[in-house]
N, CA, C and O atoms as CSV, one atom per row, in Angstrom:
chain,resi,resn,atom,element,x,y,z
A,1,MET,N,N,-2.155,-15.869,9.302
A,1,MET,CA,C,-1.344,-14.667,9.157
A,1,MET,C,C,-0.465,-14.421,10.373
A,1,MET,O,O,0.686,-14.006,10.241
A,2,GLY,N,N,-1.019,-14.682,11.578
A,2,GLY,CA,C,-0.278,-14.499,12.786
A,2,GLY,C,C,0.941,-15.398,12.854
A,2,GLY,O,O,1.997,-14.986,13.335
A,3,GLU,N,N,0.800,-16.613,12.377
A,3,GLU,CA,C,1.968,-17.543,12.344
A,3,GLU,C,C,3.023,-17.019,11.405
A,3,GLU,O,O,4.217,-17.124,11.684
A,4,LEU,N,N,2.590,-16.447,10.277
A,4,LEU,CA,C,3.574,-15.920,9.341
A,4,LEU,C,C,4.308,-14.739,9.933
A,4,LEU,O,O,5.515,-14.604,9.729
A,5,ARG,N,N,3.618,-13.881,10.657
A,5,ARG,CA,C,4.301,-12.760,11.335
A,5,ARG,C,C,5.271,-13.266,12.376
A,5,ARG,O,O,6.356,-12.707,12.533
A,6,ARG,N,N,4.899,-14.320,13.097
A,6,ARG,CA,C,5.746,-14.882,14.130
A,6,ARG,C,C,7.032,-15.429,13.533
A,6,ARG,O,O,8.076,-15.431,14.184
A,7,LEU,N,N,6.952,-15.897,12.280
A,7,LEU,CA,C,8.127,-16.508,11.595
A,7,LEU,C,C,8.990,-15.489,10.869
A,7,LEU,O,O,9.989,-15.875,10.261
A,8,HIS,N,N,8.655,-14.228,10.903
A,8,HIS,CA,C,9.472,-13.167,10.269
A,8,HIS,C,C,10.896,-13.306,10.885
A,8,HIS,O,O,11.033,-13.242,12.106
A,9,PRO,N,N,11.915,-13.489,10.088
A,9,PRO,CA,C,13.259,-13.643,10.664
A,9,PRO,C,C,13.585,-12.493,11.604
A,9,PRO,O,O,13.429,-11.331,11.228
A,10,PRO,N,N,14.038,-12.793,12.830
A,10,PRO,CA,C,14.246,-11.772,13.863
A,10,PRO,C,C,15.157,-10.610,13.404
A,10,PRO,O,O,14.811,-9.448,13.619
A,11,ALA,N,N,16.284,-10.898,12.793
A,11,ALA,CA,C,17.187,-9.825,12.401
A,11,ALA,C,C,16.535,-8.902,11.351
A,11,ALA,O,O,16.738,-7.688,11.391
A,12,ALA,N,N,15.775,-9.455,10.438
A,12,ALA,CA,C,15.089,-8.678,9.435
A,12,ALA,C,C,13.970,-7.855,10.093
A,12,ALA,O,O,13.753,-6.696,9.740
A,13,PHE,N,N,13.272,-8.464,11.042
A,13,PHE,CA,C,12.179,-7.760,11.754
A,13,PHE,C,C,12.728,-6.557,12.502
A,13,PHE,O,O,12.158,-5.468,12.431
A,14,ARG,N,N,13.810,-6.740,13.205
A,14,ARG,CA,C,14.430,-5.633,13.964
A,14,ARG,C,C,14.812,-4.469,13.054
A,14,ARG,O,O,14.706,-3.300,13.423
A,15,GLN,N,N,15.250,-4.826,11.875
A,15,GLN,CA,C,15.701,-3.777,10.911
A,15,GLN,C,C,14.558,-3.292,10.005
A,15,GLN,O,O,14.754,-2.466,9.115
A,16,ARG,N,N,13.356,-3.834,10.264
A,16,ARG,CA,C,12.146,-3.488,9.491
A,16,ARG,C,C,12.364,-3.805,8.010
A,16,ARG,O,O,12.012,-3.017,7.133
A,17,ILE,N,N,12.951,-4.976,7.753
A,17,ILE,CA,C,13.149,-5.429,6.384
A,17,ILE,C,C,12.140,-6.490,6.022
A,17,ILE,O,O,12.009,-7.485,6.735
A,18,GLY,N,N,11.432,-6.304,4.944
A,18,GLY,CA,C,10.517,-7.285,4.413
A,18,GLY,C,C,11.278,-8.198,3.494
A,18,GLY,O,O,12.413,-7.909,3.117
A,19,GLY,N,N,10.664,-9.290,3.136
A,19,GLY,CA,C,11.328,-10.238,2.217
A,19,GLY,C,C,10.361,-11.186,1.558
A,19,GLY,O,O,9.150,-11.137,1.775
A,20,ARG,N,N,10.914,-12.024,0.771
A,20,ARG,CA,C,10.136,-13.002,-0.002
A,20,ARG,C,C,10.931,-14.286,-0.143
A,20,ARG,O,O,12.160,-14.269,-0.209
A,21,ALA,N,N,10.217,-15.394,-0.186
A,21,ALA,CA,C,10.856,-16.654,-0.477
A,21,ALA,C,C,9.901,-17.439,-1.405
A,21,ALA,O,O,8.679,-17.387,-1.271
A,22,THR,N,N,10.505,-18.145,-2.322
A,22,THR,CA,C,9.723,-19.021,-3.193
A,22,THR,C,C,10.154,-20.463,-2.926
A,22,THR,O,O,11.338,-20.801,-2.932
A,23,LEU,N,N,9.155,-21.280,-2.695
A,23,LEU,CA,C,9.388,-22.703,-2.433
A,23,LEU,C,C,8.872,-23.529,-3.565
A,23,LEU,O,O,8.021,-23.065,-4.324
A,24,SER,N,N,9.355,-24.738,-3.709
A,24,SER,CA,C,8.811,-25.729,-4.601
A,24,SER,C,C,8.370,-26.882,-3.680
A,24,SER,O,O,9.184,-27.452,-2.954
A,25,CYS,N,N,7.069,-27.216,-3.723
A,25,CYS,CA,C,6.526,-28.223,-2.796
A,25,CYS,C,C,5.588,-29.197,-3.572
A,25,CYS,O,O,5.103,-28.884,-4.659
A,26,ARG,N,N,5.363,-30.354,-2.982
A,26,ARG,CA,C,4.424,-31.303,-3.535
A,26,ARG,C,C,3.152,-31.260,-2.683
A,26,ARG,O,O,3.219,-31.179,-1.457
A,27,ILE,N,N,1.977,-31.315,-3.357
A,27,ILE,CA,C,0.706,-31.334,-2.649
A,27,ILE,C,C,0.293,-32.788,-2.375
A,27,ILE,O,O,0.208,-33.615,-3.283
A,28,ARG,N,N,0.042,-33.064,-1.095
A,28,ARG,CA,C,-0.415,-34.408,-0.683
A,28,ARG,C,C,-1.930,-34.463,-0.847
A,28,ARG,O,O,-2.592,-33.435,-0.985
A,29,LEU,N,N,-2.466,-35.684,-0.829
A,29,LEU,CA,C,-3.921,-35.846,-0.974
A,29,LEU,C,C,-4.655,-35.226,0.215
A,29,LEU,O,O,-5.807,-34.817,0.074
A,30,ASP,N,N,-4.011,-35.148,1.384
A,30,ASP,CA,C,-4.675,-34.585,2.549
A,30,ASP,C,C,-4.543,-33.059,2.594
A,30,ASP,O,O,-4.799,-32.464,3.640
A,31,THR,N,N,-4.160,-32.424,1.518
A,31,THR,CA,C,-4.031,-30.987,1.260
A,31,THR,C,C,-2.761,-30.363,1.872
A,31,THR,O,O,-2.518,-29.170,1.687
A,32,ARG,N,N,-1.966,-31.138,2.581
A,32,ARG,CA,C,-0.741,-30.606,3.185
A,32,ARG,C,C,0.375,-30.581,2.094
A,32,ARG,O,O,0.260,-31.212,1.043
A,33,LEU,N,N,1.438,-29.832,2.397
A,33,LEU,CA,C,2.611,-29.790,1.493
A,33,LEU,C,C,3.710,-30.658,2.026
A,33,LEU,O,O,3.860,-30.811,3.238
A,34,GLU,N,N,4.496,-31.238,1.116
A,34,GLU,CA,C,5.651,-32.051,1.555
A,34,GLU,C,C,6.801,-31.815,0.576
A,34,GLU,O,O,6.608,-31.330,-0.539
A,35,GLY,N,N,7.988,-32.170,1.026
A,35,GLY,CA,C,9.145,-32.094,0.166
A,35,GLY,C,C,9.473,-30.700,-0.296
A,35,GLY,O,O,9.998,-30.511,-1.393
A,36,CYS,N,N,9.170,-29.728,0.522
A,36,CYS,CA,C,9.417,-28.309,0.134
A,36,CYS,C,C,10.903,-28.030,0.130
A,36,CYS,O,O,11.658,-28.544,0.955
A,37,ARG,N,N,11.300,-27.210,-0.810
A,37,ARG,CA,C,12.695,-26.735,-0.881
A,37,ARG,C,C,12.670,-25.290,-1.318
A,37,ARG,O,O,11.790,-24.864,-2.066
A,38,VAL,N,N,13.661,-24.530,-0.834
A,38,VAL,CA,C,13.776,-23.150,-1.212
A,38,VAL,C,C,14.310,-23.002,-2.619
A,38,VAL,O,O,15.353,-23.566,-2.951
A,39,VAL,N,N,13.615,-22.255,-3.443
A,39,VAL,CA,C,14.028,-22.006,-4.819
A,39,VAL,C,C,14.730,-20.636,-4.875
A,39,VAL,O,O,15.703,-20.450,-5.606
A,40,ASP,N,N,14.210,-19.689,-4.084
A,40,ASP,CA,C,14.734,-18.329,-4.112
A,40,ASP,C,C,14.334,-17.600,-2.844
A,40,ASP,O,O,13.268,-17.857,-2.285
A,41,GLU,N,N,15.200,-16.673,-2.380
A,41,GLU,CA,C,14.807,-15.811,-1.277
A,41,GLU,C,C,15.453,-14.470,-1.451
A,41,GLU,O,O,16.591,-14.366,-1.909
A,42,THR,N,N,14.707,-13.414,-1.074
A,42,THR,CA,C,15.179,-12.051,-1.208
A,42,THR,C,C,14.765,-11.271,0.021
A,42,THR,O,O,13.596,-11.328,0.403
A,43,PRO,N,N,15.663,-10.549,0.653
A,43,PRO,CA,C,17.084,-10.485,0.384
A,43,PRO,C,C,17.790,-11.771,0.868
A,43,PRO,O,O,17.382,-12.378,1.858
A,44,ALA,N,N,18.808,-12.154,0.182
A,44,ALA,CA,C,19.560,-13.378,0.509
A,44,ALA,C,C,20.213,-13.244,1.865
A,44,ALA,O,O,20.640,-12.163,2.273
A,45,GLY,N,N,20.280,-14.363,2.548
A,45,GLY,CA,C,20.987,-14.467,3.810
A,45,GLY,C,C,20.307,-13.897,5.003
A,45,GLY,O,O,20.927,-13.824,6.065
A,46,MET,N,N,19.062,-13.481,4.904
A,46,MET,CA,C,18.320,-12.936,6.026
A,46,MET,C,C,17.455,-13.971,6.740
A,46,MET,O,O,16.915,-13.693,7.811
A,47,GLY,N,N,17.318,-15.161,6.156
A,47,GLY,CA,C,16.524,-16.219,6.816
A,47,GLY,C,C,15.122,-16.375,6.306
A,47,GLY,O,O,14.343,-17.119,6.902
A,48,PHE,N,N,14.757,-15.711,5.231
A,48,PHE,CA,C,13.400,-15.808,4.700
A,48,PHE,C,C,13.090,-17.175,4.092
A,48,PHE,O,O,11.947,-17.631,4.137
A,49,GLY,N,N,14.129,-17.843,3.512
A,49,GLY,CA,C,13.901,-19.192,2.972
A,49,GLY,C,C,13.557,-20.165,4.067
A,49,GLY,O,O,12.591,-20.917,3.941
A,50,GLN,N,N,14.320,-20.172,5.139
A,50,GLN,CA,C,14.046,-21.071,6.247
A,50,GLN,C,C,12.681,-20.771,6.909
A,50,GLN,O,O,11.944,-21.681,7.288
A,51,ALA,N,N,12.376,-19.482,7.032
A,51,ALA,CA,C,11.074,-19.091,7.605
A,51,ALA,C,C,9.943,-19.588,6.707
A,51,ALA,O,O,8.924,-20.054,7.218
A,52,ALA,N,N,10.091,-19.504,5.408
A,52,ALA,CA,C,9.072,-20.029,4.506
A,52,ALA,C,C,8.895,-21.503,4.630
A,52,ALA,O,O,7.767,-21.995,4.602
A,53,LEU,N,N,10.000,-22.245,4.771
A,53,LEU,CA,C,9.907,-23.667,4.981
A,53,LEU,C,C,9.110,-24.005,6.241
A,53,LEU,O,O,8.291,-24.923,6.248
A,54,GLU,N,N,9.370,-23.243,7.305
A,54,GLU,CA,C,8.599,-23.461,8.554
A,54,GLU,C,C,7.123,-23.093,8.325
A,54,GLU,O,O,6.236,-23.793,8.814
A,55,ALA,N,N,6.854,-22.023,7.600
A,55,ALA,CA,C,5.490,-21.599,7.376
A,55,ALA,C,C,4.716,-22.596,6.505
A,55,ALA,O,O,3.492,-22.671,6.615
A,56,SER,N,N,5.380,-23.346,5.665
A,56,SER,CA,C,4.702,-24.282,4.792
A,56,SER,C,C,3.901,-25.334,5.539
A,56,SER,O,O,3.002,-25.941,4.957
A,57,ALA,N,N,4.195,-25.565,6.787
A,57,ALA,CA,C,3.409,-26.514,7.588
A,57,ALA,C,C,1.986,-26.029,7.827
A,57,ALA,O,O,1.106,-26.827,8.149
A,58,TYR,N,N,1.756,-24.755,7.675
A,58,TYR,CA,C,0.403,-24.146,7.934
A,58,TYR,C,C,-0.430,-24.065,6.631
A,58,TYR,O,O,-1.646,-23.881,6.689
A,59,PHE,N,N,0.215,-24.199,5.475
A,59,PHE,CA,C,-0.505,-24.014,4.208
A,59,PHE,C,C,-1.272,-25.272,3.833
A,59,PHE,O,O,-0.853,-26.386,4.146
A,60,ARG,N,N,-2.398,-25.080,3.160
A,60,ARG,CA,C,-3.200,-26.176,2.635
A,60,ARG,C,C,-3.569,-25.859,1.172
A,60,ARG,O,O,-3.983,-24.744,0.853
A,61,PHE,N,N,-3.413,-26.839,0.311
A,61,PHE,CA,C,-3.721,-26.704,-1.090
A,61,PHE,C,C,-4.630,-27.874,-1.515
A,61,PHE,O,O,-4.433,-29.012,-1.090
A,62,GLN,N,N,-5.591,-27.579,-2.330
A,62,GLN,CA,C,-6.403,-28.648,-2.899
A,62,GLN,C,C,-5.590,-29.355,-3.966
A,62,GLN,O,O,-5.036,-28.705,-4.852
A,63,PRO,N,N,-5.510,-30.693,-3.893
A,63,PRO,CA,C,-4.745,-31.344,-4.958
A,63,PRO,C,C,-5.450,-31.265,-6.290
A,63,PRO,O,O,-6.680,-31.268,-6.340
A,64,PRO,N,N,-4.709,-31.196,-7.356
A,64,PRO,CA,C,-5.334,-31.182,-8.668
A,64,PRO,C,C,-6.028,-32.527,-8.927
A,64,PRO,O,O,-5.772,-33.516,-8.240
A,65,THR,N,N,-6.890,-32.537,-9.909
A,65,THR,CA,C,-7.614,-33.748,-10.260
A,65,THR,C,C,-7.308,-34.159,-11.694
A,65,THR,O,O,-7.030,-33.326,-12.556
A,66,ARG,N,N,-7.368,-35.484,-11.924
A,66,ARG,CA,C,-7.212,-36.040,-13.216
A,66,ARG,C,C,-8.356,-37.033,-13.399
A,66,ARG,O,O,-8.487,-37.971,-12.614
A,67,ASP,N,N,-9.187,-36.840,-14.424
A,67,ASP,CA,C,-10.335,-37.696,-14.659
A,67,ASP,C,C,-11.224,-37.784,-13.424
A,67,ASP,O,O,-11.802,-38.831,-13.133
A,68,GLY,N,N,-11.325,-36.650,-12.690
A,68,GLY,CA,C,-12.212,-36.565,-11.532
A,68,GLY,C,C,-11.591,-37.076,-10.220
A,68,GLY,O,O,-12.221,-36.966,-9.168
A,69,ALA,N,N,-10.382,-37.624,-10.261
A,69,ALA,CA,C,-9.771,-38.166,-9.039
A,69,ALA,C,C,-8.563,-37.279,-8.639
A,69,ALA,O,O,-7.794,-36.828,-9.488
A,70,PRO,N,N,-8.431,-37.053,-7.343
A,70,PRO,CA,C,-7.276,-36.216,-6.874
A,70,PRO,C,C,-5.951,-36.870,-7.211
A,70,PRO,O,O,-5.809,-38.092,-7.154
A,71,VAL,N,N,-4.973,-36.027,-7.568
A,71,VAL,CA,C,-3.636,-36.520,-7.926
A,71,VAL,C,C,-2.659,-36.204,-6.808
A,71,VAL,O,O,-2.535,-35.049,-6.400
A,72,ASP,N,N,-1.986,-37.186,-6.326
A,72,ASP,CA,C,-1.000,-37.012,-5.246
A,72,ASP,C,C,0.355,-36.558,-5.793
A,72,ASP,O,O,0.799,-37.041,-6.835
A,73,GLY,N,N,0.996,-35.648,-5.106
A,73,GLY,CA,C,2.402,-35.324,-5.403
A,73,GLY,C,C,2.628,-34.294,-6.447
A,73,GLY,O,O,3.760,-34.135,-6.905
A,74,GLN,N,N,1.558,-33.540,-6.874
A,74,GLN,CA,C,1.781,-32.506,-7.846
A,74,GLN,C,C,2.675,-31.425,-7.257
A,74,GLN,O,O,2.430,-30.924,-6.160
A,75,GLU,N,N,3.737,-31.067,-8.023
A,75,GLU,CA,C,4.658,-30.035,-7.570
A,75,GLU,C,C,4.156,-28.622,-7.946
A,75,GLU,O,O,3.728,-28.375,-9.073
A,76,VAL,N,N,4.224,-27.721,-6.975
A,76,VAL,CA,C,3.770,-26.358,-7.208
A,76,VAL,C,C,4.748,-25.351,-6.582
A,76,VAL,O,O,5.426,-25.642,-5.596
A,77,PRO,N,N,4.796,-24.161,-7.188
A,77,PRO,CA,C,5.603,-23.096,-6.563
A,77,PRO,C,C,4.715,-22.409,-5.511
A,77,PRO,O,O,3.508,-22.248,-5.690
A,78,VAL,N,N,5.368,-22.013,-4.406
A,78,VAL,CA,C,4.659,-21.336,-3.336
A,78,VAL,C,C,5.463,-20.097,-2.945
A,78,VAL,O,O,6.607,-20.205,-2.501
A,79,ALA,N,N,4.865,-18.934,-3.110
A,79,ALA,CA,C,5.521,-17.679,-2.777
A,79,ALA,C,C,5.057,-17.256,-1.375
A,79,ALA,O,O,3.866,-17.307,-1.070
A,80,VAL,N,N,5.992,-16.846,-0.539
A,80,VAL,CA,C,5.695,-16.373,0.821
A,80,VAL,C,C,6.286,-15.006,0.945
A,80,VAL,O,O,7.466,-14.810,0.651
A,81,LEU,N,N,5.471,-14.022,1.387
A,81,LEU,CA,C,5.879,-12.610,1.429
A,81,LEU,C,C,5.782,-12.105,2.874
A,81,LEU,O,O,4.814,-12.397,3.576
A,82,TRP,N,N,6.775,-11.358,3.301
A,82,TRP,CA,C,6.742,-10.620,4.541
A,82,TRP,C,C,6.851,-9.153,4.185
A,82,TRP,O,O,7.849,-8.748,3.590
A,83,PRO,N,N,5.869,-8.346,4.524
A,83,PRO,CA,C,5.929,-6.908,4.238
A,83,PRO,C,C,6.962,-6.191,5.084
A,83,PRO,O,O,7.129,-4.977,4.957
């Protein structure tokens, strides 16, 4: 959570503006995310999309399984919120 606070876009933080970004990422077998791209950010132009991309390095997801084996590269939406 501290890293997420640190990544709050400076201009938005100074103005006490919260925001949201939605990413689309692939889950690697080692639980990290890769290939993330910004799908949406609100409010637009404040830097929340870029901040979410930077924050994605800290996220970990369990890969889905198929027939009991982990599946590499499953694409998932990831929402990141700044109050």
